N, CA, C and O of each residue as an XYZ file, in Angstrom:
888
protein
N     109.537     59.905     74.715
C     108.641     60.606     75.601
C     109.326     61.179     77.032
O     108.984     62.173     77.673
N     110.583     60.064     77.362
C     111.577     60.642     78.432
C     112.124     61.892     78.734
O     112.351     62.449     79.808
N     112.350     62.338     77.151
C     113.167     63.790     76.546
C     111.798     64.587     76.697
O     111.866     65.784     76.975
N     110.618     64.008     76.535
C     109.483     65.239     76.560
C     109.414     65.724     77.920
O     109.535     66.877     78.333
N     109.224     64.767     78.477
C     109.196     64.926     80.195
C     110.027     65.902     80.931
O     109.583     66.854     81.572
N     111.421     65.547     80.766
C     112.390     66.150     81.109
C     112.610     67.534     80.156
O     113.083     68.411     80.878
N     112.445     67.950     78.951
C     111.770     69.292     78.722
C     110.584     70.082     79.930
O     110.612     71.143     80.552
N     110.173     69.603     79.894
C     108.495     70.331     80.684
C     109.209     70.056     81.879
O     109.927     71.056     81.859
N     109.467     69.593     82.658
C     109.821     70.174     83.982
C     110.987     70.943     84.069
O     111.087     71.582     85.116
N     112.131     71.089     83.046
C     112.555     72.415     82.772
C     112.215     73.703     83.172
O     112.722     74.547     83.911
N     110.779     73.585     82.179
C     110.452     74.879     81.423
C     109.177     75.517     82.710
O     108.677     76.614     82.961
N     109.062     74.136     83.256
C     108.234     74.566     84.948
C     108.950     74.894     85.844
O     108.380     75.491     86.758
N     110.503     74.656     85.989
C     110.983     74.899     87.079
C     111.123     76.385     86.778
O     110.583     77.171     87.556
N     111.763     76.826     85.773
C     112.005     78.173     85.068
C     111.124     79.230     84.931
O     111.513     80.396     84.855
N     109.826     78.860     84.892
C     108.551     79.804     84.972
C     108.585     79.984     86.737
O     108.260     81.052     87.256
N     108.970     78.935     87.446
C     108.838     79.565     88.642
C     110.214     79.917     89.475
O     110.540     80.039     90.656
N     110.669     79.986     88.521
C     112.096     81.038     88.687
C     112.656     80.319     90.076
O     112.722     80.962     91.123
N     113.055     78.914     89.987
C     114.035     78.294     90.452
C     115.161     77.472     89.378
O     115.069     77.425     88.152
N     116.021     76.975     90.068
C     117.342     76.721     89.199
C     116.410     75.245     88.606
O     115.566     74.617     89.245
N     116.787     75.042     87.512
C     116.672     73.588     86.809
C     117.433     72.594     87.065
O     118.607     72.961     87.022
N     117.292     71.185     87.386
C     117.967     70.556     87.838
C     118.480     69.591     86.528
O     117.852     69.298     85.510
N     119.544     69.296     86.847
C     119.998     68.492     85.332
C     119.302     67.427     85.073
O     119.412     66.539     85.918
N     118.277     67.112     83.744
C     117.999     65.916     83.740
C     118.528     64.800     83.911
O     117.820     63.795     83.842
N     119.461     64.733     84.091
C     119.725     63.442     84.394
C     120.191     63.045     85.934
O     120.553     61.989     86.451
N     120.066     63.957     86.260
C     120.235     63.800     88.285
C     119.131     64.369     89.215
O     118.767     65.535     89.366
N     118.720     63.279     89.766
C     117.355     63.908     90.503
C     117.851     65.206     91.442
O     119.065     65.282     91.635
N     117.092     66.111     91.970
C     117.553     66.978     92.752
C     118.167     66.580     94.286
O     117.580     65.673     94.877
N     119.269     67.193     94.917
C     119.752     66.481     96.449
C     118.343     66.543     97.259
O     118.067     65.645     98.055
N     117.284     67.852     96.986
C     116.513     67.098     98.475
C     115.166     67.417     97.382
O     115.222     67.920     96.260
N     113.983     66.941     98.132
C     112.925     66.876     97.598
C     112.139     68.159     97.512
O     112.046     68.650     98.637
N     111.420     69.028     96.402
C     110.800     70.677     96.803
C     109.411     70.522     98.012
O     108.713     69.589     98.410
N     109.491     71.789     98.250
C     108.611     71.363     99.410
C     107.046     71.003     99.072
O     106.960     71.152     97.853
N     106.274     70.757     99.382
C     104.799     70.227     99.208
C     104.345     71.589     98.707
O     104.814     72.658     99.094
N     103.405     71.440     97.825
C     102.765     72.139     97.109
C     100.988     72.067     96.944
O     100.452     71.271     96.173
N     100.244     73.008     97.777
C      99.395     72.742     97.280
C      98.577     72.267     96.018
O      98.818     72.867     94.970
N      97.527     71.142     95.993
C      97.498     70.351     94.656
C      97.010     71.092     93.695
O      97.497     71.024     92.567
N      95.646     72.176     94.075
C      95.186     73.155     93.739
C      96.045     74.284     92.520
O      95.700     74.704     91.416
N      96.993     74.440     93.161
C      98.013     75.185     92.594
C      99.289     74.903     92.031
O      99.697     75.721     91.206
N     100.063     73.850     92.317
C     101.271     73.412     92.104
C     101.906     74.134     91.877
O     102.101     74.826     92.877
N     102.738     74.645     90.589
C     103.904     75.009     90.375
C     103.365     76.398     90.720
O     104.378     77.090     90.820
N     102.454     77.051     90.919
C     102.232     78.389     90.689
C     102.484     79.406     92.423
O     102.704     80.552     92.816
N     102.257     77.999     92.955
C     102.237     78.873     94.359
C     103.728     79.082     94.920
O     104.845     78.577     94.812
N     103.081     80.123     95.580
C     104.262     81.148     96.421
C     104.149     81.268     97.815
O     103.006     81.378     98.259
N     105.038     81.270     98.554
C     104.808     81.533    100.077
C     104.992     82.765     99.826
O     105.731     83.364     99.044
N     103.790     83.257    101.024
C     104.153     85.110    101.095
C     104.853     85.786    101.983
O     104.929     85.685    103.207
N     105.546     86.752    100.933
C     106.666     86.857    101.694
C     106.916     88.009    102.594
O     107.089     89.223    102.482
N     106.874     87.325    103.317
C     106.524     88.254    104.875
C     107.342     88.974    105.416
O     107.008     90.003    106.003
N     108.872     88.459    105.291
C     110.379     89.134    105.464
C     110.023     90.588    104.388
O     110.875     91.439    104.642
N     109.163     91.026    103.438
C     109.528     92.452    102.731
C     108.601     92.736    103.350
O     107.969     93.479    102.599
N     107.865     92.605    104.604
C     106.794     93.137    105.431
C     107.282     94.748    106.064
O     108.452     95.033    106.320
N     106.277     95.548    106.214
C     107.031     96.772    107.352
C     107.125     95.982    108.360
O     106.671     94.854    108.551
N     108.144     97.094    109.381
C     108.139     96.513    110.489
C     106.827     96.235    111.993
O     106.168     97.056    112.630
N     106.889     95.144    112.058
C     105.968     94.507    113.256
C     104.811     93.922    112.450
O     103.888     93.280    112.951
N     104.979     94.266    110.868
C     103.930     93.418    110.308
C     103.980     91.467    110.277
O     103.097     90.611    110.331
N     105.591     91.413    110.154
C     105.697     90.476    109.654
C     105.489     89.413    111.098
O     105.460     88.188    110.978
N     105.379     89.994    112.206
C     105.121     89.144    113.261
C     103.902     88.749    113.638
O     103.488     87.665    114.049
N     103.394     89.753    113.446
C     101.920     89.832    112.964
C     101.262     88.526    111.956
O     100.329     87.746    112.144
N     101.797     88.629    111.328
C     101.369     87.423    109.628
C     101.898     86.263    110.277
O     101.274     85.203    110.315
N     102.845     86.401    110.706
C     103.705     84.288    111.131
C     102.975     83.876    112.356
O     102.480     82.750    112.314
N     102.773     84.748    113.717
C     102.379     84.550    114.942
C     100.861     84.135    114.839
O     100.280     83.255    115.474
N     100.293     85.116    113.738
C      98.884     85.127    113.520
C      98.427     83.502    112.817
O      97.656     82.649    113.257
N      99.198     83.527    111.668
C      98.988     81.939    111.026
C      99.170     80.865    111.668
O      98.472     79.894    111.378
N     100.145     80.770    112.692
C     100.415     79.815    113.698
C      99.296     79.583    114.538
O      98.754     78.504    114.774
N      99.026     80.642    114.938
C      97.950     80.397    116.418
C      96.468     79.539    115.877
O      95.760     78.703    116.438
N      96.413     80.161    114.592
C      95.104     79.806    114.078
C      95.502     78.766    112.902
O      94.520     78.482    112.216
N      96.582     78.190    112.539
C      96.472     77.426    111.509
C      96.170     77.835    109.870
O      95.446     77.177    109.123
N      96.745     78.811    109.581
C      96.410     79.406    107.954
C      97.574     79.813    107.584
O      98.562     80.003    108.293
N      97.417     79.991    106.097
C      98.637     80.839    105.363
C      98.682     82.353    106.011
O      97.675     82.848    106.516
N      99.885     83.008    105.953
C     100.276     84.634    106.820
C      99.449     85.165    105.730
O      99.091     86.308    106.014
N      98.877     84.650    104.247
C      98.466     86.020    103.623
C      97.407     86.136    104.533
O      97.482     87.312    104.890
N      96.650     85.721    105.005
C      95.376     86.063    105.476
C      95.375     86.976    106.779
O      94.283     87.339    107.216
N      96.404     87.319    107.343
C      96.680     88.215    108.333
C      97.924     89.293    107.489
O      98.112     90.429    107.923
N      98.427     88.952    106.702
C      99.729     90.098    106.082
C      98.563     90.777    105.039
O      98.189     91.815    105.585
N      98.126     90.660    104.252
C      97.389     91.361    103.017
C      96.435     92.273    103.957
O      97.006     93.291    104.348
N      95.142     92.123    104.386
C      94.544     93.174    105.463
C      95.262     93.718    106.039
O      94.876     94.884    106.121
N      96.605     93.501    106.785
C      97.344     94.185    107.764
C      98.170     95.775    106.982
O      98.432     96.866    107.487
N      98.472     94.970    104.912
C      98.710     96.101    104.504
C      98.209     97.385    104.180
O      98.696     98.513    104.111
N      96.560     96.642    103.917
C      95.855     97.441    103.195
C      95.541     98.651    104.823
O      95.623     99.877    104.740
N      95.291     98.096    105.785
C      95.323     99.073    107.270
C      96.580    100.157    107.083
O      96.462    101.377    106.978
N      97.641     99.490    107.070
C      98.573    100.516    107.203
C      98.140    101.555    105.819
O      97.618    102.666    105.906
N      98.400    101.066    104.967
C      97.559    102.156    103.583
C      96.808    103.336    104.383
O      97.068    104.514    104.629
N      95.663    102.376    104.692
C      94.631    103.525    105.409
C      94.866    104.234    106.059
O      94.303    105.304    105.832
N      95.686    104.207    107.126
C      96.518    104.748    108.264
C      97.358    106.068    107.688
O      97.430    107.032    108.450
N      97.953    106.154    106.470
C      98.823    107.028    105.511
C      97.529    107.873    105.184
O      97.705    109.075    105.383
N      96.338    107.551    104.755
C      95.462    107.929    103.905
C      95.969    109.026    103.236
O      96.754    108.711    102.342
N      95.657    110.978    103.463
C      95.998    111.556    101.965
C      97.135    111.904    102.299
O      97.978    112.233    101.464
N      97.416    111.888    103.948
C      98.677    112.654    104.316
C      99.929    112.339    103.722
O     100.752    113.205    104.017
N     100.322    111.588    103.118
C     101.361    111.328    101.843
C     101.210    110.994    100.325
O     100.144    110.759     99.756
N     102.058    111.007     99.943
C     101.943    110.995     98.406
C     102.930    109.861     98.054
O     103.054    109.158     99.057
N     103.567    109.470     97.188
C     104.679    109.385     96.463
C     104.945    110.000     94.821
O     104.158    110.326     93.933
N     105.877    109.986     94.876
C     106.068    111.335     93.439
C     106.654    110.480     92.772
O     107.612    110.030     93.401
N     106.467    109.828     91.310
C     107.444    109.458     90.359
C     107.674    110.107     89.683
O     108.776    109.855     89.194
N     106.945    111.442     89.053
C     107.326    112.770     88.186
C     106.820    113.741     88.969
O     106.109    113.645     89.969
N     107.259    114.691     88.414
C     106.429    115.480     89.307
C     105.480    115.790     88.083
O     105.743    116.803     87.434
N     104.450    115.052     87.723
C     103.399    115.173     87.186
C     102.888    113.995     87.441
O     101.805    113.762     86.902
N     103.429    113.042     88.221
C     102.707    111.933     88.643
C     103.049    111.317     90.198
O     104.011    110.748     90.714
N     102.177    111.605     90.484
C     102.053    111.096     92.282
C     100.496    109.711     92.627
O      99.308    109.772     92.310
N     101.016    109.005     93.118
C     100.154    107.906     93.714
C     100.146    107.875     95.109
O     101.071    107.995     95.912
N      98.831    107.676     95.280
C      98.163    108.030     97.008
C      98.575    106.840     97.493
O      98.759    105.949     96.664
N      98.803    106.558     98.867
C      98.015    105.689     99.134
C      97.314    104.582     99.232
O      97.399    104.186    100.395
N      96.544    103.757     98.476
C      95.343    103.440     97.949
C      95.439    102.148     97.849
O      96.020    101.761     96.835
N      94.988    101.200     98.705
C      95.005     99.341     98.196
C      93.754     99.348     98.142
O      92.906     99.915     98.831
N      93.670     98.402     96.917
C      92.893     97.558     97.024
C      92.955     96.048     97.073
O      93.246     95.525     95.997
N      92.748     95.265     98.063
C      93.100     93.545     98.434
C      91.959     92.999     98.155
O      90.912     93.616     97.960
N      92.117     91.771     98.123
C      90.981     90.995     98.459
C      91.580     89.179     98.967
O      92.360     88.556     98.245
N      91.170     88.753     99.945
C      91.868     87.973    100.721
C      90.954     86.397     99.455
O      89.789     86.623     99.127
N      91.498     85.270     99.021
C      90.531     84.594     98.045
C      90.923     83.316     98.671
O      92.116     83.109     98.447
N      90.350     82.337     99.403
C      90.541     81.172     99.842
C      89.218     80.329     99.879
O      88.126     80.753     99.500
N      89.491     78.918    100.452
C      87.681     78.339    100.684
C      87.481     78.438    101.450
O      88.383     78.695    102.247
N      86.151     78.327    101.897
C      85.343     78.176    103.152
C      86.253     77.525    104.161
O      86.995     76.562    103.970
N      86.098     78.108    105.099
C      87.058     77.535    106.510
C      88.617     77.528    106.098
O      89.370     76.575    106.302
N      88.881     78.418    105.650
C      90.275     78.678    105.434
C      90.910     79.532    106.369
O      92.125     79.719    106.304
N      89.981     80.237    107.504
C      90.549     80.949    108.418
C      90.742     82.317    107.745
O      91.893     82.746    107.826
N      90.076     82.899    107.258
C      90.139     84.494    106.443
C      89.997     85.677    107.597
O      90.778     86.618    107.739
N      88.783     85.397    108.406
C      88.090     86.057    109.545
C      89.185     86.594    110.592
O      89.121     87.725    111.072
N      90.220     85.645    110.903
C      90.863     85.984    111.987
C      91.823     87.118    111.449
O      91.640     88.193    112.020
N      92.532     87.121    110.748
C      93.300     87.937    109.378
C      92.653     89.461    110.092
O      93.061     90.205    110.984
N      91.352     89.465    109.118
C      90.882     90.523    108.821
C      90.279     91.090    110.374
O      90.078     92.304    110.424
N      90.149     90.737    110.924
C      89.816     91.081    112.688
C      90.847     91.919    113.157
O      90.903     93.123    113.409
N      91.932     90.657    113.232
C      93.448     91.557    113.701
C      93.818     92.508    113.295
O      94.292     93.439    113.945
N      93.648     92.432    112.011
C      94.148     93.879    111.055
C      93.677     95.531    111.429
O      94.298     96.552    111.726
N      91.954     95.108    111.202
C      91.428     96.193    111.620
C      91.362     96.957    112.787
O      91.148     98.161    112.928
N      91.679     95.657    113.989
C      90.799     95.694    115.582
C      91.644     97.200    115.580
O      90.796     98.048    115.860
N      92.916     97.831    115.384
C      93.064     99.097    115.957
C      92.760    100.330    115.363
O      92.913    101.403    115.946
N      92.303    100.201    114.134
C      90.914    101.177    113.562
C      89.919    101.189    114.129
O      89.666    102.261    114.679
N      89.146    100.345    114.245
C      88.236     99.844    115.528
C      88.382    100.569    116.831
O      87.653    101.427    117.328
N      89.440    100.054    117.251
C      89.507    100.862    118.785
C      89.935    102.234    118.613
O      89.793    102.898    119.640
N      90.362    102.787    117.735
C      90.084    104.475    117.564
C      88.983    104.823    117.010
O      88.716    106.002    117.245
N      88.213    104.277    116.354
C      86.555    105.096    116.261
C      85.846    104.756    116.815
O      84.741    105.237    116.565
N      85.927    103.557    118.113
C      85.035    103.897    119.145
C      85.519    104.839    120.127
O      84.925    105.806    120.604
N      86.634    104.433    120.350
C      87.267    106.501    121.117
C      86.665    107.623    120.638
O      86.347    108.486    121.456
N      86.441    107.790    119.476
C      86.336    108.962    118.946
C      84.697    109.653    118.812
O      84.157    110.760    118.829
N      84.334    108.198    118.670
C      82.997    108.047    118.781
C      82.690    108.506    120.364
O      82.421    109.707    120.404
N      82.676    108.191    121.003
C      82.407    108.408    122.904
C      82.921    110.188    122.670
O      82.153    111.097    122.986
N      83.912    110.378    122.249
C      84.218    112.301    122.292
C      83.374    112.679    121.259
O      83.277    113.906    121.296
N      82.647    112.159    120.259
C      81.708    112.704    119.440
C      80.411    113.310    120.540
O      79.893    114.335    120.984
N      80.379    112.297    120.558
C      78.862    112.455    121.544
C      79.115    112.716    122.731
O      78.344    112.119    123.482
N      80.115    113.564    123.432
C      80.394    114.190    124.532
C      80.192    115.590    123.575
O      79.140    116.230    123.584
N      81.579    116.015    122.610
C      81.233    117.072    121.853
C      79.771    117.503    121.880
O      79.394    118.596    122.302
N      79.145    116.747    121.494
C      77.610    117.169    120.939
C      76.718    117.265    122.130
O      75.986    118.254    122.124
N      76.644    116.702    122.844
C      75.867    117.132    124.290
C      76.196    118.456    124.618
O      75.340    119.243    125.020
N      77.576    118.808    124.453
C      78.203    120.283    124.657
C      77.400    121.528    123.943
O      76.667    122.437    124.335
N      78.045    120.986    122.412
C      77.133    122.146    121.505
C      75.995    122.143    121.899
O      75.611    123.235    122.316
N      75.031    121.039    121.948
C      73.447    121.263    122.029
C      73.063    121.975    123.712
O      72.045    122.666    123.743
N      73.761    121.827    124.900
C      73.811    122.653    125.819
C      73.965    123.613    125.943
O      73.524    124.140    126.965
N      74.783    124.501    124.834
C      75.175    125.661    124.526
C      74.013    126.869    123.911
O      74.255    128.062    123.730
N      72.780    126.193    123.677
C      72.047    127.242    123.202
C      71.784    127.516    121.318
O      71.410    126.593    120.594
N      71.941    128.298    121.029
C      71.334    128.975    119.598
C      72.505    128.152    118.859
O      73.619    128.288    119.365
N      72.404    127.305    117.716
C      73.005    127.257    116.700
C      73.867    128.321    116.249
O      75.090    128.258    116.123
N      73.253    129.121    116.060
C      73.760    130.194    115.234
C      75.310    130.953    115.385
O      75.757    131.709    116.248
N      75.778    130.504    114.396
C      77.327    131.313    114.563
C      78.005    130.068    114.914
O      79.166    130.243    115.285
N      77.552    128.728    114.896
C      78.722    127.518    115.567
C      78.922    126.911    115.128
O      77.969    127.012    114.354
N      79.466    126.062    114.757
C      79.788    125.057    113.579
C      79.911    123.727    114.842
O      80.616    123.665    115.849
N      78.819    122.681    114.225
C      78.804    121.690    115.268
C      79.525    120.478    114.649
O      79.734    120.209    113.466
N      79.915    119.684    116.022
C      81.089    119.096    116.044
C      80.651    117.586    114.970
O      79.574    117.059    114.690
N      82.296    117.239    114.546
C      81.670    116.443    113.415
C      82.409    114.684    113.587
O      83.634    114.614    113.691
N      81.733    113.626    113.600
C      82.370    112.756    114.577
C      83.598    111.998    113.556
O      83.414    111.651    112.390
N      84.826    111.859    114.312
C      85.905    111.734    113.244
C      85.929    109.775    112.839
O      85.877    108.901    113.705
N      85.997    109.592    111.707
C      85.842    108.132    111.195
C      86.709    107.471    110.400
O      86.679    107.911    109.251
N      87.599    106.435    110.592
C      88.503    105.607    109.833
C      88.176    104.591    108.913
O      88.807    104.325    107.890
N      86.938    103.920    109.416
C      86.783    102.186    108.453
C      85.171    102.343    108.530
O      84.678    103.160    109.308
N      84.433    101.593    107.761
C      83.135    101.337    107.292
C      82.850    100.049    106.732
O      83.620     99.587    105.890
N      81.994     99.517    107.041
C      81.268     98.543    106.094
C      80.658     99.044    105.521
O      80.932     98.714    104.367
N      79.391    100.173    105.526
C      78.584    100.401    104.546
C      78.809    100.612    103.765
O      79.428    100.450    104.816
N      79.220    101.034    102.176
C      79.795    101.554    100.990
C      79.220    101.295    100.049
O      79.543    100.550     99.124
N      78.065    102.055    100.248
C      77.483    102.057     98.735
C      78.077    104.144     98.990
O      78.006    104.907     99.953
N      78.607    104.303     97.540
C      79.174    105.800     97.411
C      78.568    106.733     97.874
O      79.362    107.673     97.857
N      77.381    107.142     98.395
C      76.934    108.058     99.173
C      77.448    108.241    100.645
O      78.015    109.098    101.323
N      76.889    106.840    100.785
C      77.703    106.658    102.269
C      79.175    107.202    102.475
O      79.537    108.148    103.175
N      80.216    106.029    101.375
C      81.726    107.075    101.459
C      81.912    108.463    101.476
O      82.654    109.059    102.257
N      81.003    109.120    100.323
C      81.126    110.750    100.192
C      80.866    111.313    101.561
O      81.390    112.347    101.974
N      79.974    110.523    102.276
C      79.453    111.647    103.885
C      80.633    111.392    104.576
O      81.303    112.345    104.975
N      80.893    110.542    104.725
C      82.024    109.954    106.005
C      83.555    110.895    105.400
O      84.199    111.546    106.223
N      83.934    110.857    104.101
C      85.015    111.417    103.497
C      84.886    113.017    103.827
O      85.766    113.670    104.388
N      83.408    113.616    103.297
C      83.582    114.943    103.897
C      84.000    115.360    104.966
O      84.620    116.422    105.015
N      83.686    114.415    106.358
C      83.751    114.809    107.543
C      85.734    114.631    108.092
O      86.397    115.136    108.998
N      86.054    113.626    106.935
C      87.410    112.824    107.403
C      88.603    113.099    106.095
O      89.538    112.314    105.937
N      88.491    113.796    105.593
C      89.403    114.049    104.054
C      90.717    113.928    103.977
O      91.415    114.572    103.195
N      91.271    112.798    105.073
C      92.423    112.587    105.281
C      92.158    111.129    104.587
O      92.999    110.642    103.832
N      90.828    110.412    104.923
C      91.281    108.988    103.925
C      89.977    108.427    104.602
O      89.307    108.952    105.492
N      89.782    107.213    103.949
C      88.767    105.679    104.537
C      89.119    104.303    104.528
O      89.819    103.802    103.649
N      88.629    103.666    105.524
C      88.865    102.354    105.113
C      87.441    101.332    104.915
O      86.545    100.985    105.685
N      87.715    101.091    103.626
C      86.285    100.605    103.363
C      86.438     98.972    103.516
O      87.027     98.507    102.540
N      86.140     98.196    104.281
C      86.185     97.067    105.300
C      85.189     96.329    104.914
O      84.102     96.878    105.090
N      85.138     95.002    104.327
C      84.083     93.964    104.078
C      84.785     92.961    104.241
O      85.669     92.822    103.397
N      84.702     92.017    105.215
C      84.742     90.775    105.455
C      84.165     89.629    104.216
O      84.483     88.451    104.378
N      83.471     89.941    103.211
C      82.502     88.982    102.276
C      83.009     90.010    101.080
O      83.019     91.204    101.376
N      83.367     89.688     99.955
C      83.673     90.124     98.966
C      81.822     90.536     98.514
O      81.601     91.744     98.434
N      81.018     89.911     98.335
C      79.838     89.719     98.469
C      78.977     91.129     98.600
O      78.335     91.719     97.731
N      79.171     91.426     99.857
C      78.907     92.510    100.607
C      79.038     93.654    100.390
O      78.229     94.496    100.782
N      80.280     93.968     99.595
C      80.987     95.133     99.124
C      79.621     95.325     97.454
O      78.984     96.290     97.031
N      79.726     93.916     97.015
C      79.380     93.760     95.264
C      77.556     93.857     95.524
O      76.889     94.039     94.506
N      77.060     93.774     96.419
C      75.641     93.800     96.859
C      75.444     95.342     97.234
O      74.389     95.917     96.968
N      76.257     95.829     97.715
C      76.208     97.310     97.801
C      76.076     98.563     96.420
O      75.695     99.731     96.491
N      76.503     97.851     95.344
C      76.312     98.561     94.019
C      74.723     98.388     93.558
O      74.525     98.975     92.494
N      73.951     97.957     93.906
C      72.644     97.813     93.155
C      71.964     97.975     94.305
O      70.891     97.373     94.279
N      72.239     98.729     95.599
C      71.167     98.541     96.916
C      69.976     99.211     96.513
O      68.811     98.937     96.802
N      70.516    100.299     95.673
C      68.976    101.226     94.953
C      68.802    101.710     94.069
O      68.504    102.875     93.804
N      69.145     99.979     92.902
C      68.861     99.729     91.203
C      67.694     99.857     91.370
O      67.185    100.441     90.413
N      66.783     99.510     92.374
C      65.072     99.163     92.077
C      64.470    100.321     91.590
O      63.424    100.241     90.945
N      65.112    101.592     91.867
C      64.402    102.554     91.835
C      64.658    103.784     90.789
O      64.384    104.984     90.799
N      65.317    102.900     89.881
C      65.462    103.602     88.913
C      67.043    103.873     88.513
O      67.107    104.189     87.326
N      68.065    103.849     89.020
C      69.264    103.954     89.227
C      69.946    102.972     88.585
O      69.444    101.850     88.656
N      71.115    103.114     87.882
C      72.036    102.512     87.420
C      73.165    101.880     88.553
O      73.292    102.441     89.642
N      73.894    100.786     88.237
C      74.938    100.244     89.304
C      75.869    101.621     89.480
O      76.051    102.584     88.736
N      76.370    101.279     90.792
C      77.448    102.025     91.078
C      78.813    101.569     90.951
O      79.612    102.271     91.572
N      79.274    100.657     90.363
C      80.357     99.824     89.810
C      81.073    101.100     89.346
O      82.182    101.294     89.843
N      80.541    102.119     88.350
C      81.029    102.546     87.108
C      81.351    104.054     88.294
O      82.266    104.796     87.936
N      80.751    104.349     89.352
C      81.478    105.119     89.965
C      82.259    104.728     91.296
O      82.788    105.665     91.893
N      82.393    103.426     91.838
C      83.686    103.457     92.148
C      85.155    103.670     91.635
O      86.059    104.217     92.267
N      85.239    103.021     90.101
C      85.876    103.140     89.387
C      87.090    103.986     89.811
O      88.114    103.685     90.425
N      86.492    105.534     89.107
C      87.706    106.478     89.583
C      88.044    106.525     91.001
O      88.804    107.428     91.349
N      87.637    105.758     91.828
C      88.262    105.899     93.310
C      89.498    105.318     92.791
O      90.429    106.118     92.886
N      89.737    104.489     92.409
C      90.812    103.577     92.772
C      92.240    104.424     93.078
O      93.110    104.021     93.851
N      92.286    105.399     92.481
C      93.700    106.507     92.503
C      93.482    107.614     93.306
O      94.204    108.610     93.343
N      92.266    107.385     94.078
C      91.572    108.662     94.857
C      91.147    110.322     93.974
O      91.359    111.450     94.418
N      90.519    109.953     92.663
C      90.364    111.197     92.083
C      89.409    111.614     93.155
O      89.363    111.050     94.248
N      88.458    112.869     92.724
C      87.488    113.523     93.033
C      86.166    112.993     92.997
O      85.587    112.754     91.937
N      85.452    112.717     94.624
C      84.471    112.111     94.647
C      82.908    113.099     94.790
O      82.449    113.609     95.812
N      82.416    113.125     93.557
C      81.595    114.492     93.775
C      79.686    113.653     93.294
O      79.164    113.498     92.190
N      79.241    113.355     94.520
C      77.713    113.099     94.553
C      76.725    114.260     94.909
O      76.619    114.858     95.980
N      76.154    114.399     93.951
C      74.851    115.379     93.854
C      73.470    114.545     94.348
O      72.376    115.109     94.349
């Protein structure tokens, strides 16, 4: 029994990519406490690998509200990818390019303070978008005051994010904002619910229509 317990301990530590102590001698220092529900699977989020300024947001934000840094880091990474949008791609090979598109969700128990990180990460895009809406309304007023619409192109509202995630809504916004868009929902259920928002009219779920968008394929809505 003792030999089996020692072997299991070595295997668990090997899977965790930590050096295994000798079965005959205890470790010099006690390992850090792990969440009971995760045990050896838990890993601290590698904030040191984040792009500049994001580690400070993740660590200071987590310390201020008392949560895991991932609550700030993960939304922050996705927002940075959305800011890049369609302006840059990574070329793996001449015929293989990957756009800056990330799909992410912070999973945690209720009251684990997921919302503060979401709000902090998306706040800059919200601020830019609010300013763009003000500019758009001013441009639209000038356009309407200019008389006949013939031969003139009406202004379009610049957008950076939305939480109305039906495929039709996203297609309409992307038409005016080809660089890209962040679909940001505080609750996954809000996004999932949009899949069948109009299914009562004989339409199928939008789930299959979302799948091709994971790597930036063309979205065609008729």
